[in-house]
C-alpha positions as CSV (number, residue, x, y, z in Angstrom):
1,M,-32.0,-10.0,10.5
2,V,-28.4,-11.1,10.9
3,R,-25.3,-9.7,9.2
4,Y,-22.7,-12.1,7.9
5,L,-19.2,-11.7,6.5
6,L,-18.3,-14.0,3.6
7,R,-14.8,-14.5,2.4
8,L,-14.4,-15.7,-1.2
9,G,-11.9,-16.4,-4.0
10,Y,-12.6,-16.5,-7.7
11,I,-11.0,-16.7,-11.1
12,G,-12.2,-13.5,-12.8
13,T,-11.5,-14.5,-16.5
14,K,-15.1,-15.1,-17.5
15,Y,-16.7,-12.4,-15.3
16,S,-17.4,-8.7,-16.0
17,G,-16.0,-7.7,-12.6
18,T,-17.6,-7.9,-9.2
19,Q,-20.1,-5.1,-9.4
20,K,-23.6,-5.5,-10.8
21,Q,-23.9,-3.6,-14.1
22,I,-26.8,-2.4,-16.2
23,N,-27.2,-4.4,-19.5
24,V,-24.8,-7.2,-18.4
25,V,-26.0,-10.8,-18.2
26,E,-26.6,-11.6,-14.5
27,S,-24.3,-14.6,-14.6
28,K,-21.4,-12.5,-15.8
29,T,-20.7,-10.5,-12.6
30,I,-19.5,-11.9,-9.3
31,Q,-22.1,-9.9,-7.3
32,N,-25.0,-11.2,-9.3
33,V,-23.9,-14.8,-9.0
34,I,-23.4,-14.5,-5.3
35,E,-26.9,-13.0,-4.8
36,M,-28.5,-15.6,-7.0
37,A,-26.8,-18.3,-4.9
38,L,-28.0,-16.7,-1.7
39,L,-31.6,-17.1,-2.9
40,N,-31.2,-20.8,-2.5
41,L,-31.3,-20.2,1.3
42,R,-34.8,-18.9,0.7
43,P,-34.4,-16.0,3.1
44,Q,-37.3,-13.7,3.9
45,N,-35.5,-10.6,2.6
46,T,-33.8,-9.9,-0.8
47,P,-30.1,-10.5,-0.2
48,N,-28.0,-7.5,-1.2
49,T,-24.2,-7.9,-1.0
50,Y,-21.6,-5.2,-0.2
51,F,-18.1,-6.0,-1.3
52,A,-14.9,-5.0,0.5
53,S,-13.1,-4.4,-2.9
54,R,-14.3,-4.1,-6.4
55,T,-12.3,-5.9,-9.0
56,D,-12.4,-5.2,-12.8
57,K,-13.3,-7.6,-15.6
58,G,-10.8,-10.4,-15.7
59,V,-9.1,-9.7,-12.3
60,H,-8.9,-12.6,-9.9
61,A,-9.2,-12.8,-6.1
62,L,-7.4,-15.1,-3.7
63,M,-9.5,-13.5,-1.0
64,N,-12.2,-10.8,-1.3
65,A,-14.9,-10.2,1.3
66,L,-18.5,-9.0,1.5
67,H,-21.2,-8.5,4.0
68,V,-24.9,-9.4,3.6
69,D,-28.0,-9.3,5.8
70,L,-30.1,-12.5,5.9
71,D,-33.6,-12.9,7.5
72,H,-34.4,-16.6,8.2
73,R,-37.7,-17.8,6.9
74,I,-38.4,-19.4,10.3
75,P,-39.0,-16.9,13.1
76,N,-36.2,-16.8,15.7
77,E,-33.9,-18.9,13.6
78,I,-30.6,-17.9,12.0
79,Y,-28.6,-19.3,9.2
80,Q,-25.5,-21.2,10.5
81,P,-22.4,-20.0,8.7
82,H,-21.3,-23.5,7.6
83,I,-24.7,-24.0,6.0
84,I,-24.4,-20.7,4.0
85,K,-20.9,-21.8,2.9
86,R,-22.1,-25.3,1.8
87,V,-25.2,-24.0,-0.1
88,L,-23.4,-21.3,-2.0
89,N,-20.4,-23.6,-3.0
90,S,-22.8,-26.3,-4.1
91,Y,-24.6,-23.7,-6.3
92,F,-21.3,-22.6,-7.8
93,T,-20.2,-26.1,-8.6
94,E,-23.6,-27.1,-10.2
95,N,-23.5,-23.9,-12.4
96,N,-19.9,-24.0,-13.4
97,H,-18.8,-20.9,-11.6
98,E,-15.2,-20.4,-10.6
99,I,-16.0,-19.0,-7.2
100,V,-15.4,-20.5,-3.8
101,I,-16.7,-19.2,-0.4
102,T,-13.8,-19.9,2.0
103,N,-15.3,-18.7,5.2
104,A,-18.6,-17.3,6.6
105,C,-19.2,-15.8,10.1
106,V,-21.7,-13.6,11.9
107,V,-20.6,-10.0,12.5
108,P,-22.1,-7.0,14.3
109,D,-24.9,-5.1,12.6
110,E,-22.6,-2.0,12.3
111,F,-19.9,-4.0,10.4
112,Q,-19.2,-2.7,6.8
113,A,-17.0,-4.9,4.6
114,R,-15.7,-2.0,2.6
115,F,-15.3,0.8,5.2
116,H,-14.0,-1.3,8.1
117,A,-11.1,-2.9,6.1
118,K,-7.8,-2.0,7.7
119,W,-5.8,-2.8,4.6
120,R,-5.9,-4.6,1.3
121,S,-3.1,-6.3,-0.7
122,Y,-2.6,-7.3,-4.3
123,Y,-0.2,-9.5,-6.3
124,Y,0.5,-8.9,-10.0
125,R,2.3,-11.9,-11.7
126,I,4.7,-11.3,-14.6
127,A,6.2,-13.9,-16.9
128,V,9.6,-12.8,-18.3
129,L,10.5,-14.6,-21.5
130,K,13.9,-16.4,-21.6
131,P,16.5,-15.0,-24.0
132,G,16.0,-16.2,-27.6
133,L,12.2,-15.9,-27.5
134,D,12.1,-12.1,-28.0
135,N,11.5,-12.2,-31.7
136,V,7.8,-12.8,-31.2
137,T,5.3,-10.0,-31.1
138,L,3.3,-9.3,-28.0
139,K,0.3,-10.8,-29.8
140,Y,2.0,-14.2,-29.8
141,C,3.7,-14.1,-26.5
142,Q,1.1,-16.4,-25.0
143,D,2.3,-19.1,-27.3
144,H,5.2,-19.7,-24.9
145,L,3.1,-19.9,-21.7
146,P,2.2,-23.0,-19.8
147,I,-1.5,-23.6,-20.3
148,C,-2.3,-22.9,-16.6
149,E,-0.7,-19.5,-16.9
150,V,-2.9,-18.2,-19.8
151,N,-4.9,-15.2,-18.5
152,R,-3.0,-15.5,-15.2
153,C,0.0,-13.3,-15.9
154,Y,1.6,-10.6,-18.1
155,V,4.3,-11.7,-20.5
156,V,7.2,-9.3,-21.0
157,P,10.5,-9.6,-23.0
158,S,13.7,-10.9,-21.6
159,Q,15.3,-7.4,-21.8
160,L,13.4,-6.5,-18.7
161,N,15.9,-5.0,-16.2
162,T,14.5,-6.3,-13.0
163,S,16.9,-4.1,-10.9
164,I,15.3,-1.0,-12.4
165,V,11.8,-2.4,-11.8
166,K,12.8,-2.9,-8.1
167,N,14.1,0.7,-7.9
168,V,10.8,2.1,-9.3
169,T,8.8,-0.2,-7.0
170,D,10.6,1.2,-4.0
171,M,9.5,4.7,-5.1
172,Y,5.8,3.7,-4.6
173,C,6.1,3.2,-0.8
174,G,4.9,5.9,1.5
175,E,2.3,8.7,1.1
176,H,1.8,10.1,-2.4
177,D,-0.7,11.8,-4.6
178,F,-1.4,8.9,-7.1
179,S,-3.5,11.0,-9.6
180,T,-1.1,10.1,-12.4
181,F,-1.9,6.4,-11.8
182,T,-5.6,6.4,-12.1
183,K,-8.2,7.0,-14.8
184,Y,-10.6,9.2,-13.0
185,I,-10.1,12.0,-10.4
186,A,-13.1,12.4,-8.2
187,K,-14.3,16.0,-7.8
188,T,-15.6,15.5,-4.3
189,P,-13.1,16.6,-1.7
190,W,-13.4,13.5,0.5
191,K,-12.4,11.2,-2.4
192,S,-8.7,12.2,-2.2
193,P,-6.1,10.7,-4.7
194,I,-3.6,10.6,-1.8
195,R,-2.8,7.1,-0.6
196,F,-0.3,5.6,1.8
197,V,1.4,2.5,0.5
198,E,2.6,0.4,3.4
199,E,4.5,-2.2,1.4
200,C,5.5,-2.6,-2.2
201,S,8.0,-5.0,-3.6
202,F,9.1,-6.9,-6.8
203,Y,10.7,-10.3,-6.6
204,E,11.2,-13.6,-8.3
205,S,8.3,-15.9,-7.5
206,P,9.0,-18.5,-4.8
207,Y,6.5,-20.7,-6.6
208,P,7.7,-20.5,-10.2
209,N,6.0,-23.7,-11.5
210,F,2.4,-24.4,-10.9
211,I,2.8,-27.9,-12.4
212,D,5.5,-29.8,-14.2
213,D,4.8,-28.3,-17.6
214,P,7.8,-28.1,-20.0
215,Q,6.6,-24.7,-21.2
216,Y,7.8,-23.2,-17.9
217,S,11.3,-23.5,-19.4
218,N,10.4,-20.5,-21.6
219,I,9.8,-18.1,-18.7
220,S,10.8,-16.9,-15.3
221,M,8.0,-15.9,-13.0
222,W,8.1,-12.6,-11.0
223,E,5.6,-11.0,-8.6
224,F,4.7,-7.4,-7.8
225,Y,3.2,-7.1,-4.3
226,I,1.5,-4.0,-2.8
227,K,-0.4,-3.2,0.4
228,S,-2.4,-0.2,1.3
229,Q,-5.7,0.7,3.1
230,S,-7.3,1.5,-0.3
231,F,-6.5,2.0,-3.9
232,L,-7.6,4.2,-6.8
233,Y,-9.2,2.9,-10.0
234,H,-6.6,1.1,-12.1
235,Q,-3.9,2.2,-9.6
236,V,-2.2,-1.1,-9.2
237,R,-2.1,-2.0,-12.9
238,K,-0.8,1.4,-13.8
239,L,2.0,1.2,-11.2
240,V,3.0,-2.1,-12.6
241,G,2.9,-0.8,-16.1
242,T,5.1,2.1,-15.1
243,A,7.7,-0.1,-13.4
244,I,7.7,-2.5,-16.5
245,A,8.1,0.5,-18.9
246,A,11.1,1.7,-16.9
247,G,12.6,-1.8,-16.8
248,L,12.3,-2.0,-20.6
249,G,14.0,1.4,-21.1
250,R,10.9,3.3,-22.2
251,L,11.1,5.5,-19.2
252,N,13.9,6.8,-17.0
253,L,13.7,7.3,-13.2
254,Q,13.4,11.1,-13.6
255,Q,10.3,10.6,-15.7
256,V,8.8,8.4,-13.1
257,K,9.6,11.0,-10.4
258,H,7.8,13.6,-12.6
259,M,4.7,11.5,-12.5
260,F,4.6,12.0,-8.7
261,E,5.8,15.6,-8.8
262,V,3.1,16.7,-11.3
263,P,0.3,14.3,-10.5
264,K,-2.4,14.2,-13.2
265,P,-3.7,11.3,-15.4
266,E,-2.4,12.8,-18.6
267,N,1.2,12.5,-17.3
268,W,1.0,8.7,-17.5
269,V,2.9,8.3,-20.7
270,K,5.1,5.7,-22.6
271,C,3.4,3.0,-20.6
272,R,1.0,0.1,-21.3
273,L,-1.8,-0.9,-19.0
274,P,-1.0,-4.5,-18.1
275,P,-3.8,-7.0,-18.7
276,P,-6.2,-7.7,-15.9
277,G,-5.5,-11.4,-15.8
278,G,-2.2,-10.9,-14.0
279,L,-3.8,-9.1,-11.1
280,Y,-4.9,-10.9,-7.9
281,L,-6.6,-9.3,-4.9
282,A,-4.7,-11.1,-2.2
283,H,-6.2,-10.2,1.2
284,V,-8.6,-7.9,3.0
285,H,-7.8,-7.4,6.7
286,Y,-10.1,-6.4,9.5
287,D,-9.7,-5.5,13.2
288,K,-9.6,-8.8,15.0
289,K,-10.6,-7.5,18.4
290,R,-13.5,-5.3,17.2
291,F,-15.3,-7.7,15.0
292,F,-14.1,-11.3,15.1
293,N,-11.1,-13.6,15.3
294,E,-9.0,-14.0,12.1
């Protein structure tokens, strides 16, 4: 039995998240699709995958990671990483899945994709409408998006004060109790809501146009970036929603501070949960010396 690390990217729009779920069609979760693809290698064992990060329904990944143990059907043989990559990507193409294995490698038996991750990072992409387009309701905001941005970003009015958004974003850095910015608070002591955010920033996108679509003249693209060892459920989207609410004047900075001073889920008020389509898991980083070369 050999343990492998697989790196993968995916467009999450048509999937019900990464994790296998009861009563969900197998082809609708990333984990199920990966495990079905692995069966094409015809291993001796049932391939069970363990992801570094779980992403919700509709969330994308530029790079997620997982580990899996595979026992070759021929004694004393192992699967070469490039063969695993080729077989899985062929399966995804043939079955119209928006998933790509970008790298595969052998790792030590003690390696755990989730628990050995040193840090994770996310992007959240925001499309700010240009002045003059604010008479549309949120329901019809997507009418002004380039087609390649549909389900890939969050559309907000031109009144967004980006300076205030940046001020709020700066408040997220460092160690905080993020109980206000999650949906569930675990009752077990070792599942602490305290997290250390290493980096957090809000800036105009250096890649504003994916392609030369005239619809891009309707918007300006901004990005929210955050990096930490781990995150709580819905934490990133709720942090984005808080910063956007402040930038639109629905919250003041003192109210945001109160969310940290009295950390509990019911204090997340006057905010909207941004749609999952704007969120991208950007990177999962591991100790180079301990496990492999990155």
